[in-house]
N, C-alpha and C positions, 0 to 999 in steps of 0.2 A: 838354703838351692841348690848343686850342683847340678851338671849340665845335664842338658833335655833327654843324650844318651845314656845316663847314668838313674834317671831321673823320672823319665819316661810313663806317664799314667799308666799303662801294662806295667812295668815293673815293679811300680808302687803298689798296683794291686796285687801283683803277685807275692810280693814279699809281706804281705801283710793278711794275705791265706797261706804261706809258711808259717810266720808268726803265731799263726791264732789255728786252725783246724791243723795243719800235718804238724806244730810241734805239740799237740794237745798228745796225737798219735804215734809220735815219735818213741815216747815214755814206753809204748810196748815195743819190741821188734817183731812181731807178725805181719804178713804180708795181710792187707783190708782191701776188698774193695768201696769202690766210691759211687755214689747213687747220685745222681743229678735230675733236675727237672728242665722243664726246653732250655728256661732263662738263663741257669748256673752253666748249660752246657758250654755255652755261647761265649758267654764271661769266663770260665775256666780256658775256652779253646781259644778265643781273645790273649789272651795272657801267657799261655804255655801249651810246650808239647806233653805227649803222650811218656816221654824217653822223665821230661823233668818229673813225670807224677812214679813212674818205675820208680828214679830213682828214692822216690820217699818211699819205696815199699809198699806203694799201691799197683795192685798186678792185674785190676779191673776194674772197667770202668761201663756204667750201663744205667738205662734208662730209666727212671723211677713210675712211668708209666707202664712200661712194655712187661709183658710176662718172662717172671726171672724161676729160674733152679733154681730150691733152697743149695744153699753152703749152711747145714746148720756150726761147721767147727769154725768157719771166720766169721771175722766183726767188720758190721760194713760204716761207713760215715756218707751221713745223708747230709747233700747241704742244697738246701733247697726253698723258692722262698715260701714265707708265710701266708701260705691260702691254705684255705678248706678243702681244695681240691688234691694239695699235696698233703696235706696231712690228716689226709682220707688214707690217701697208697698209700702214705709210712704205716698208718692201722694196721691195715689188712694186709704189712710184710707180719705184724706179728701179735695179732687178735685172736686166733686162731690153732696154727699155726708156724713158731717161729722160724724168719727163715734165715735168720742168722745167729752168731752166738753173744750179740751185745750192736747197738747201734750207738756212735758218737751222731748228735745231731746238732746241725750248722742252721742257721736263718739267714737270710739278705738282709733282714729288716726287720722289727720290732714284732714278734706274733701277739697276736689277740689272746686275749686271756680265754675264751671260751676253746679256743682250738687249743692252746697248750695243754688244760685240762682234760681235757676228750683225748691226747697222746697221755698224758701221767693214768688215767682210769683206766687205760686199756694194754698200756706198754711199760708204765715203772719199773719194773725190775728187766728188762732189756735196756734200759736206758744210763748209758755211760755217760756222759754228755750232753749238757743241754744249752746254746746260744746263741746271742743274737749278733753277729759280726758286722752291721750297718754297710752293709755293700751292694746298695740298687744299683748300680749305672754299669758302662759298660766301657771301655778303656779302647777308644775307635784307635788313637792314634796318641802318638806320643803326645800332646798338646790339644786331644780333642776326646770327648766325652756323649755320649747320646743314651738316650733311654730305651732305647729298642721301641718304640711309640709309635708306629706313626700315625694311630687313630686318635691320637693326641687330637691331634686338629681339625677335624670334624667333631668331637666333645669340646673341643673351645670354639671353636668361629661358627659352625651349624647355628641357624635359630632355630630349626628344631629340636638342640641339643639338651639332653635329659639330667646330664652328668660331669656338666661343667664343675660344678664347686668339689665335688669329688674327681675329675682328673685332677684341677687344679692343684687338690690337697697331695695328692698322692703324688702328682712334679716337687711341690715342697720337701716331701719326707724324701723323695730320690735326692736333688740335691743337697736334703743336709748329710745322707751317707756318703758323698761326693764328698762333703770338706771333710768331713769325719775321718774320713780316709786319710785325704791330704792332711790331716791335722791341723787346718783352720775355724779361723770365729771369725768372718770376717765382719765388714760391715756391709751394710747394706743398701742398697740403691734402684730405682727405679727410673724406668724414662716414661714421662707424663705425657699423656696424650688426650686432647680434649674431648674424645669420644668413647674411646677405645681404658678400660680398667682392669683389662687380663692382669698389666703387668704388678699395679699398685696389690690385686689382692693377693697375686703371687708373691712380694716381697712381703707382704705383712706375714700370711702363711709360714714363709722359709723364717721367715727374725724369730718368731713365734716358737717355732719349731729346734731351732739352734740355738735358742735360749733353757728350751726344756731340755736338751738335748745335753746338754756344757753342765747346766746346775747340776744333773743328774752321773754325773763323772764315773763313774768305775771305786779310782782314787778313794771321790768323798771331798777333792778337791773341786772348789768353783773357776771352770777357765774363767780367763783375760780373751780378750778379744784381740786379734793377732791382726799383725799387719799387713791386709789382705783387703783386698772389695770385690765387693759380689754385685752386676750389675745388671742385669731382667731389661728386657727386650721385646714388643710383641714387632711379626712378623713383619705386619703392613711398614713398622717404620723404614723401609726400602724394597718395593717392592720390585726396581729397576735390578742391584745385583744377580736375585735368583733366574732373570729371565733373561739376561743379556748369554748373548754367545764369547763362551771364555775361550781363551787360545791358550792360556794355560794346559800345561800337563794333563795332572789329575784333573783338571775342571771337564778339559775339553774332548779327554777318553770316558766320562761318566754321562757327557752331555750326550755325545755322539755314537759311541760303542756299546750295543748291550750287555754293559756291562752286571752281572747281580750274586750279590754277595761277592762283591770285591773279588768271583775269579769271571777274568778275560776266559773265553773260546775262540775257538783259533784255528786253520787250516792249515796244515803245515804243508810243505813247495808240496808231498809227498800223496799232499791228498788226506794225510789222518789226521783227524778231529786230536787237539791240546790242548787243554788246558793253564792258565795259573796264578795263582793268588796273588793280587795284586797287594801286600798290606805289609811294614816295619820288617819283615825276615829278609825280607827283596833290598838290600841293599843301594843299588841302586836305582831301585823308587825310590828310596827315600830322596836319593839324592838331586834325583830330576823332576820329580811330581811337584812341583811349584816356579821349574820355570817354565819361558815361555816355546811355544811349539817348532819356532825356528831355533833355539838353540839346542831342543831337544836332537834336531833331526841334523844337525852337522854333529853335533859329541857322538853320540853312540858308534855312527862310523866311525869316530875319530879313534873311537877307545879299542872298537876292533881292530883295526889298521896296525895298530899298536900288537894287538894280541898278532896281528897276522906280519907283523915285521919278527916278533922276535920267535915265528916259528920260517924264516923265511920263505912266507907266500908271497905269490909273485902283488905287486901292490896296482890291481884292477879295483871296478867300480865294486863296492862293496854292497848286496843285494841279499835275500833271503834265502837265496839257492846257494850261493856262492857261500856262504856261512854254513848250509847243510853237508856241502863237497866236504868243505873242510874240516867240518867235526868227524864223517865218513872217516878219512885218512886219516886224524888226527885224536882217537880217544881220550886222549892222554890231558888234551886240554877242553874237551866239552862240556865239563863243568865250568869254565869262564863263561863260554861262549852261549849256554842252554839261558841264562839270563839276558843276556844284550839282546839274543836271535827274540825272544819274548819282547823287549822294546824297540828294536826294532821290526817287527811286524805291528806292533800298539803304534807306532809313533806311521810308519806308513798306511795303518789303515783310518787314524786323524787325518793328513795332510791330504789321502782321497776325497772326504768330505771336505775338506776346506775351497780342493780345488775345483772339487764339484760344484760350491754352491755358496759352503759360508765366509766365502773369502767378504761375496759382493751383498752379504746380510751385514756382517760384519760393521762396512762401512758408516752403511744406514745405521744400525743399532745404535754404533759409538755418537753418532752425531746427534744423533736422538735425545741420547741418557746423559750427555757431556753438554749439550746446548753450542756445542760450536765444533768447526769440522776442524780437520787436525792443522790447519793455519790456526787455528785461534778464531776465523773469522763468523761470528754468530751465527746462527740459525735462523733465521728471519721465521719463514711459513717452511715448520717441520712436515705441510703436509706433499710437501713438494720431496720430500725425504723419505715420505713413510709410499708414496704413488710405485714408483719403478719395482718397491719391493710388492706391492698388492700383484701390479701387472705382472710380473714373473711367473711363471708355474711352480712354484715353492710349496712345498706342502702347507698341508693347514696349519699345524703346529705352529712354525718356522710363520707364516703370517699371523697367527693371532698372534707372538710374541712380536711383532713388529709392531701391531694396533696400540699392546698395552703400552709398549716404549712411548707411542707419538702421545697416546692416553695422559700416559704417566709426567709427559716431557710439559705438559699444558697446563698439569695438577686437575684435569678433568676435562668431560667435551659437553657439548651440547647431544640432545637426544637427536637430534635428529639426522645431525653428524654422528653417532655413531650408528643411527641404521643404517648409514649409508654404507658407514666402514662394516656392517656387519655381514648386510650382503653382498659386497665385494668378499669377502672372505669366505661366501657360501656357507655361513656358523648361523644362517637364523633358525636353527632349530634347537641348537646346540649355546647361546647367548650367553650361556651361567659361567662358559669361560671367561668371561670378561666381565658380565655381574656383580658377581659373586664376590668378586675385589673387592666392594664397598663394606661386605661382612667385615675386613681385614682394615678397615677403617683410610682405607687409600679411598680418596675420591674418583668416582666412572663418569656420573653427570655431573655438571655444573649450573651452576644461571650466572649469566656476566657480574651479576651482583657482587655473587660468592669473589673474597677474596683467598688465593691460597695461597698462605708464604711458606716458601720454598724453606727448606736449611739451608745453611750457610757452611758453605764447606770449606775446606781445611784450603790455602793456598796450593797447587803440587804444580804449578808452569813452568818450576825449572828442571823439576824431574825430569830423568830421559825415558820416556814408551815407545814402542810400540805401535804405528798409528792407527794399527787395529784394537790397542790394547791401553785403550786412553782412562777409562773407567776407575774410578778406585771405591772400592763400597764400601758405605758409610760408614759400615760398624771400623773400619779402621780409622778414620776419623777416631771415632767416640773410643776406643783406644787408645791414641795417642793423648788425648786431651784426659783422658784419668788419667795415664802414668804422669801428665806435666802439673795435671790437676787443675786443670783450664775446663772442666764440666759446670756450667748454669746449675747452680741448686732449684734456680725453679724447673727447669726441664729437667732436671736432674734431683726430684726430694731424694734427703737421706731417709732411709728408713730406722736407720741404723747405722751412727755412723764411728770408724775403726780408729787405733790410734792416732795421733798426732805426724804419724809420718806417713802421712796422705795427703795432711795439712797443709802443705808445703815443704817440708824439711824432707821428704821423700823426694816429691816429683824431681824428675828425672827431664831435660831435653831429649825427645826423640831423636829429635837429629842431632845431637852431643854425639861426638866423635868422643871415644873412649883409648885409652895408651893400649892396652891389656885387649884381647882379644879372647882370653880365659872364660868363659861360660860360670865357671868357680865361682869368680864376683856372685855371683849372684845366690850363693852362700846364706849372705847380709840383706839379700835382697825381697822383697815383696811379692802380691801373685795377685795377679785380675784375672779374676772368676767372671768370662761372661757368659750369659744365659741365653737362647732366642725362643722367644715361646711361638711354635707356629711350624717350625724346621729351618734348620742353618745352609748353604748353599755352600761348596767346596772352597772357592774363591771370598768368603768370609772366613774358613775355617785355615785357610794359607795366609791370609793375614793375622792371625796370632798370631804366625812363626816369626812374619818380617815383622813384628813390631820386637818379638823378641828381642829378635838376630839385633834391629839395631841401638834398642837399651838396655839390654844386657842386663840391669840391676832389676829387672822387673820382668817375669815370668807370666805370660798370657797363653791362659786357659781356655776353650772358648767349648760348648756345648747346647744343647740342644734333642727332644722329646725325637730326632730323625734328620738324618741327612736328607736334603732332596735335590732333587737335577732339576731344570725347565722341565720338563713333560710330567713325570710325577708330581709339582707343583701345578702344575695345570687342570689334571685329574681332580687331584682335591681339591682345587676354588672349586671345578665343574659340578664333584660332590657332592660341594657342603646344600644346595637345595636340594637332593634326594632324597627320599624314605631310607632305612636303616638296610632295606631287601633290593632295591633298584640297582644295577648296576649297567655300564656304559662301556660301549668302547668305540673306536674312532678307527676306519681302515687305515686311513693317510697319516701311519703313523710312523712312516719310517725320511727321515733326511736325506735318501740320499734322491 
């Protein structure tokens, strides 16, 4: 494996699309139409641009479900999910009056026989190619994947769910397509949890489906296990990380600023509405996203000053309005400044929230999460830490987050104490925000006799941290233990094992200093794939990059059904006890 820059998930996915779908179509020199469903539209836009498609002689991209004009002289490529809805739409294009000269059909996954037979029945003479390409996941970032399925959370964790098993099976199918795309046949392990069985069930499904997938290999040769591990954990294993206020740039921005579909909308100084995509096309975003906001706030103005100096600009205080003036005067370096303007604005927005409210909240949150203050003094009475938060006019969501951290720090609280806390926060009618965490296996109400064992954490006392960022996501401990081959087999049973490299000889210390910084080292290394059932948060995504960076010989890839922010997770938790049609809102949603 080479560097992430060369082999990020997005590039792996685009290469596979080129090697399968586009390679088939290159054989004929004619321009073609590409027809996509909702999932494949997102998938393609995550890993290529329209110009990439044009270069491959694809001239038009259409929506499978929209009304389209026939183009009988052209062939069409259909890239779609193997669902009844997609297949019916495809059949409609050819059944009575064919819209196109022919069809190249590619499914993201295995197409059930009944759907395949239906297509043959009505459209056989128009189908030039029909393939299943095993790609049911979204390459979110270089080392992050999702299944673009926030609804899986309710299906798995709601006590009223009717389709839990079906959802777990679908997730297993999608995980298999991830492994197939990466050409990995990993050993599978799961985190054992006394009262939760989902990770175990999912591990069984994945292992069985992987074994079937690699037995039915096109080449006829059975593939052996590769040097990879797949670890499956449930969201309840670490309820703290997705609830804390994070101060690293990406996590902080998605928590505090209203960023939808990775689009940051902001007003420029002249009052016009602007928007920017926060993705890996923006190299400055990639460089800054995991840094602490203090570093980001320092670095962006520095970068701007360097550009300003190179253009003989006076070294005044850098602000967004100054930048706008400079860009008007010198269009030649507008492009250089545009992305920096976006990040200067976004960092300013984050810092405004920080200085208004978040800074005060962070101290209490960190003390509750870590169990000691910045000087290492143990928090003896967590209620004294929580009380100032409850008495201050913070938003309802912020208070709920603090109450949850207090409860998690104690491993649960008494019913009487919980009622008082709920009254304090004034959520008597919305106590599900707190109570429903029990559905994730997280203790909320305990009795004095119930002993809850806290997981032992790695000692990071020698690691330098910011006082308001002392908490380390539990998943980072797990990643480091897995790489060093230190996971306890009682807590992490093997559903299936991988070859010997992970059983001792491949263990590499996460703290080990390597002579070379070249990530090409990873060509001979292994992959660690982590799947979190029920949503992952941005600080957990960051951990995958940090461990990869530290170890070099192992690439860590992390994924989930979807990405959660503190607000979206709280809303999902609350909705667990609602019927399918019930919706709800809280007016007091802003953090301002």
